[in-house]
C-alpha positions, 0 to 999 in steps of 0.5 A: 500499499503506498504512503499517502502525501498530504500536501498543505493548502497555501494561504496567501497571508501565511508564512511557511518554513522552507520545509512546509512550502516544499510539502505544500508544492509537492517538491523536494527541498533541493528543488525549493532551494533552486526556485529561490536561488533563481528568484522564482520565491521571495523570501524573508530572512530576519537579521541574525537568523539562519532561518528562512520564511516564505510567505504564502503570497509569494508561493501563489505569486509564482504558481500563477506566473507560471500557470500553463494554459492547455490547448484544445 
């Protein structure tokens, strides 16, 4: 029996860790890091902290910008 994967629902006003964002998008942490490095996702990194935060708004904005239109 295959393990179930449960994606988080992305909320515009929420703040996510890298792990939570990767899980919500259904991608690996390394893929998420590449998206950040290429500038596809905006991050917040409070001064003096190693932790990175990603706003739900940034995730939704990236998804909207990369939406693929299917032709008939």
